[in-house]
C-alpha positions as CSV (number, residue, x, y, z in Angstrom):
1,M,-53.4,89.7,73.2
2,R,-55.2,87.5,70.6
3,E,-58.4,88.0,68.8
4,Q,-60.7,85.4,67.2
5,T,-64.0,85.5,65.4
6,V,-66.9,83.8,67.2
7,E,-70.4,82.8,66.2
8,I,-73.4,83.5,68.4
9,R,-76.5,81.4,67.8
10,A,-79.4,83.7,68.5
11,T,-83.1,83.0,67.8
12,G,-83.5,83.2,64.0
13,A,-80.0,84.5,63.2
14,L,-76.4,83.7,63.5
15,L,-74.5,86.7,64.9
16,A,-70.8,87.4,64.5
17,G,-68.5,88.7,67.1
18,A,-64.9,89.1,68.1
19,L,-63.4,87.6,71.2
20,T,-60.2,89.2,72.5
21,R,-58.1,87.1,74.9
22,P,-55.0,87.9,77.0
23,D,-51.9,85.9,76.4
24,G,-51.7,82.6,78.3
25,D,-53.6,79.4,78.5
26,G,-56.4,78.4,80.9
27,R,-59.7,79.9,81.6
28,H,-59.9,83.7,82.1
29,P,-62.4,86.0,83.6
30,S,-64.4,87.8,80.9
31,A,-66.8,90.6,80.0
32,L,-69.5,91.0,77.3
33,L,-69.9,94.4,75.7
34,I,-73.4,95.5,74.7
35,N,-73.5,98.6,72.6
36,G,-76.3,101.3,72.5
37,S,-79.1,101.8,70.0
38,G,-78.8,101.8,66.2
39,P,-77.0,99.6,63.7
40,I,-73.8,99.3,65.7
41,D,-71.0,96.8,64.9
42,R,-68.6,95.0,67.2
43,D,-66.2,98.1,67.2
44,S,-69.0,100.4,68.5
45,A,-69.4,102.1,65.1
46,M,-72.3,102.8,62.8
47,P,-72.7,105.2,59.8
48,G,-71.8,108.7,61.0
49,M,-70.5,107.7,64.4
50,A,-67.4,105.7,65.4
51,L,-67.6,105.5,69.2
52,G,-64.5,103.2,69.5
53,L,-65.5,101.7,72.8
54,G,-65.0,98.1,71.7
55,Q,-61.4,98.2,70.7
56,A,-60.3,100.4,73.6
57,L,-62.1,98.2,76.2
58,A,-60.6,95.0,74.7
59,V,-57.1,96.3,75.2
60,A,-57.7,97.6,78.7
61,L,-59.3,94.3,79.8
62,A,-56.7,92.1,78.2
63,D,-54.0,94.1,80.0
64,H,-55.8,93.0,83.2
65,G,-56.0,89.3,82.1
66,C,-59.7,89.5,81.0
67,V,-61.4,88.3,77.8
68,L,-63.9,90.6,76.0
69,L,-66.6,89.5,73.6
70,R,-68.2,92.2,71.4
71,Y,-70.6,91.5,68.5
72,D,-72.2,92.9,65.4
73,K,-75.9,93.6,66.0
74,R,-78.4,91.6,64.1
75,G,-78.3,92.5,60.4
76,V,-75.1,94.6,60.8
77,G,-71.6,93.8,59.7
78,A,-71.0,90.0,59.5
79,S,-74.2,89.1,61.5
80,G,-77.2,87.5,59.9
81,G,-80.8,88.6,60.3
82,D,-82.6,91.9,59.4
83,Y,-81.8,95.0,61.3
84,L,-84.9,96.8,60.1
85,S,-87.1,94.1,61.6
86,T,-85.4,94.0,64.9
87,G,-87.2,95.1,68.1
88,F,-85.9,96.0,71.5
89,H,-87.0,92.6,72.8
90,T,-85.1,90.9,70.0
91,E,-82.0,92.7,71.2
92,C,-82.6,91.5,74.7
93,G,-82.6,87.9,73.4
94,D,-79.5,88.5,71.3
95,A,-77.6,89.8,74.4
96,A,-78.6,86.7,76.3
97,A,-77.4,84.5,73.4
98,A,-74.1,86.4,73.4
99,L,-73.7,85.9,77.2
100,A,-74.4,82.1,76.8
101,A,-71.8,81.9,73.9
102,L,-69.2,83.7,76.0
103,R,-69.8,81.4,79.0
104,A,-69.4,78.3,76.7
105,H,-66.1,79.4,75.3
106,P,-63.3,77.0,76.5
107,G,-61.0,79.9,77.3
108,V,-63.5,81.5,79.7
109,D,-64.3,80.9,83.3
110,P,-68.1,80.7,83.3
111,E,-68.3,81.8,86.9
112,R,-66.5,85.1,86.3
113,V,-68.4,86.7,83.4
114,F,-69.1,90.4,83.7
115,V,-71.3,92.6,81.4
116,V,-70.6,96.1,80.2
117,G,-73.4,98.1,78.6
118,H,-73.4,101.6,77.1
119,S,-76.5,103.8,76.7
120,T,-79.4,101.5,75.9
121,G,-76.9,98.7,76.0
122,A,-76.8,99.3,79.7
123,V,-80.5,98.7,79.9
124,L,-80.0,95.4,78.0
125,A,-77.2,94.5,80.4
126,A,-79.4,95.0,83.4
127,N,-82.0,92.7,81.7
128,L,-79.4,89.9,81.8
129,V,-80.2,89.6,85.5
130,R,-82.9,87.2,84.1
131,A,-80.2,84.9,82.8
132,A,-79.4,81.7,84.6
133,P,-77.0,82.3,86.2
134,P,-76.8,86.1,86.0
135,P,-73.5,87.9,85.3
136,A,-70.9,88.2,88.0
137,G,-71.1,92.0,87.8
138,Y,-72.4,94.9,85.8
139,V,-70.8,98.0,84.3
140,L,-73.5,100.5,83.3
141,L,-72.2,103.3,81.2
142,A,-74.7,106.1,80.6
143,G,-77.4,103.7,81.8
144,A,-81.0,104.7,82.4
145,A,-83.1,103.8,85.5
146,Q,-86.4,105.1,84.1
147,P,-88.9,103.8,81.5
148,G,-87.9,104.4,78.0
149,D,-90.6,107.0,77.3
150,R,-89.4,109.1,80.2
151,V,-85.8,108.8,79.0
152,M,-86.7,110.0,75.6
153,A,-88.8,112.9,76.9
154,W,-85.9,114.0,79.2
155,Q,-83.5,113.7,76.3
156,S,-85.7,115.7,74.0
157,D,-86.0,118.5,76.6
158,R,-82.3,118.5,77.5
159,I,-81.2,118.7,73.9
160,A,-83.6,121.6,73.2
161,T,-82.1,123.6,76.1
162,T,-78.5,123.0,75.0
163,L,-78.9,124.2,71.4
164,P,-76.5,127.0,70.4
165,R,-77.8,130.3,71.5
166,P,-79.0,131.5,68.0
167,L,-81.0,128.3,67.6
168,R,-82.4,128.1,71.2
169,P,-85.8,129.7,70.3
170,L,-86.4,126.6,68.1
171,G,-86.0,124.3,71.2
172,P,-89.6,124.2,72.3
173,I,-90.7,123.6,68.7
174,L,-88.3,120.7,68.3
175,A,-89.4,119.2,71.7
176,R,-93.0,119.4,70.7
177,R,-92.2,117.7,67.4
178,Q,-90.4,114.9,69.2
179,A,-93.4,114.5,71.5
180,R,-95.7,114.1,68.5
181,E,-93.3,111.5,67.0
182,R,-93.4,109.5,70.2
183,D,-97.2,109.6,70.2
184,R,-97.1,108.4,66.6
185,V,-94.8,105.5,67.4
186,R,-97.0,104.5,70.4
187,G,-100.0,104.2,68.0
188,S,-98.1,102.5,65.3
189,T,-98.4,98.7,64.6
190,A,-95.7,98.7,61.9
191,D,-92.2,97.4,62.3
192,R,-90.8,100.5,60.7
193,H,-91.7,103.8,59.1
194,E,-92.1,103.4,55.4
195,R,-89.6,106.1,54.6
196,M,-87.2,105.2,57.4
197,P,-83.4,105.3,56.6
198,R,-81.3,102.4,57.8
199,S,-79.6,104.6,60.4
200,R,-82.8,105.2,62.3
201,L,-84.4,103.2,65.0
202,T,-87.5,101.2,63.9
203,D,-91.0,101.9,65.1
204,R,-91.1,98.4,66.6
205,W,-87.8,99.0,68.5
206,L,-88.9,102.4,69.8
207,R,-92.4,101.2,70.8
208,E,-90.9,98.3,72.8
209,Y,-88.2,100.4,74.3
210,M,-90.6,103.2,75.4
211,A,-92.7,100.6,77.2
212,H,-89.8,99.0,78.9
213,D,-89.1,99.9,82.6
214,P,-85.6,98.8,83.7
215,G,-86.5,99.4,87.3
216,P,-87.5,95.8,88.1
217,D,-84.4,94.4,86.4
218,L,-82.2,96.8,88.4
219,A,-84.0,95.9,91.7
220,A,-83.3,92.2,91.0
221,I,-79.5,92.8,90.7
222,D,-77.6,91.6,93.8
223,R,-74.2,91.4,92.2
224,P,-71.6,94.3,92.1
225,V,-72.5,97.3,89.9
226,L,-70.4,100.1,88.6
227,A,-72.4,103.0,87.1
228,I,-70.7,105.8,85.2
229,T,-72.6,108.7,83.5
230,G,-71.0,112.0,82.6
231,G,-72.2,115.2,84.1
232,K,-72.5,116.6,80.5
233,D,-74.6,113.7,79.2
234,I,-77.6,115.1,77.3
235,Q,-79.1,111.7,76.4
236,V,-79.4,110.1,79.8
237,D,-80.0,112.0,83.0
238,P,-76.9,111.9,85.2
239,A,-79.2,111.7,88.2
240,D,-80.0,108.1,87.1
241,V,-76.7,107.0,88.6
242,A,-78.1,107.7,92.1
243,R,-81.4,106.1,91.1
244,I,-79.6,102.9,90.0
245,G,-77.8,102.9,93.4
246,R,-81.1,103.0,95.2
247,L,-82.5,100.1,93.2
248,V,-79.7,97.6,93.1
249,T,-79.0,95.5,96.3
250,G,-75.4,94.4,95.6
251,P,-72.2,96.4,96.1
252,F,-72.5,99.7,94.2
253,D,-69.9,102.1,92.9
254,A,-70.8,105.4,91.2
255,E,-69.0,107.9,89.0
256,V,-70.4,111.1,87.5
257,P,-67.3,112.9,86.0
258,T,-68.1,116.5,85.5
259,D,-67.0,117.0,81.9
260,L,-67.7,113.5,80.5
261,T,-70.3,113.3,77.7
262,H,-72.6,110.6,76.4
263,L,-69.8,109.7,73.9
264,L,-67.4,108.9,76.8
265,R,-65.2,111.9,75.9
266,R,-64.4,114.8,78.2
267,D,-65.4,118.2,76.8
268,P,-64.7,121.4,78.8
269,G,-67.2,123.3,76.6
270,P,-71.0,123.6,77.0
271,P,-73.0,120.4,76.5
272,G,-74.8,119.9,73.2
273,L,-75.3,117.6,70.3
274,W,-73.6,120.2,68.1
275,R,-70.3,119.4,69.9
276,Y,-70.4,115.6,69.1
277,R,-68.6,115.9,65.8
278,G,-65.6,117.5,67.5
279,Q,-65.7,115.0,70.3
280,L,-65.6,112.0,67.9
281,T,-62.2,113.3,66.5
282,R,-60.7,112.2,69.8
283,P,-60.5,108.7,71.3
284,I,-62.6,107.4,74.2
285,D,-61.4,109.0,77.5
286,G,-58.7,106.7,78.8
287,W,-60.0,107.1,82.4
288,V,-63.2,105.3,81.4
289,T,-61.7,102.1,80.2
290,A,-59.0,102.1,82.9
291,R,-61.7,102.5,85.6
292,I,-63.7,99.6,84.2
293,A,-60.7,97.3,84.0
294,E,-59.5,98.2,87.5
295,W,-63.0,97.8,88.9
296,V,-63.4,94.3,87.3
297,R,-59.9,93.4,88.7
298,A,-60.9,94.6,92.2
299,R,-64.1,92.6,92.1
300,L,-62.3,89.5,91.0
301,A,-60.1,89.8,94.0
302,H,-63.0,89.7,96.5
């Protein structure tokens, strides 16, 4: 397995990424990894959270003869641009630029390029159906099938109901506070809140994401799709896996592992944000990356 640094020419910024290649010459099938929301780098890490999806997926795909491209978001890591001025639509364009850069690489077969998205990265992945040509297949990890404002409302309510028992009376209060914050963002015209820390999502990003409906993108997908959302995901409704299946028109495979969480770790305990710290001490569940790699290999054989 070999890794090289690549440059992605996006609108108004030069993004940096890592391209992992299996041993051997010639053109290989490949995948583009699109991470979720926040200032996330190519290794699926940001301050306070090291998801670790990028490295684990690179190894799994290389073992199956596939290239993986992953990149630092705009204004993050070695990428140029300003993260705090980035909107959801900007990230859509950056993902499209990364897809084009991957296709243009001399070690990649441009006809066999898949896309893997996690969380809001899955929404960005579905949006790549607008690319010409679209990806050869889609892996949607913890992907939503509903408009962003509904996803955030569901997430807020679900988190409130999964608080530790002593804090559960605060759940309705926190849910109402989040609803007020969403109302504030809808009425905002600023790119970001004046006191916003770098780790937060910008007003512009939230406003554009809440208004975005992935339904039309999903309905336009006629290529193979693998959707995986854990039964203990509290940020995306696991029922969206079935919704995705009803929208896409290509071959569809679905997985809802009972104990899998949004962080792609299995946890036998009760769901809740308060369990994330412990989950992050463990690596990505090996079944997830193995399932993706095996699914891509199977699709390439068709």
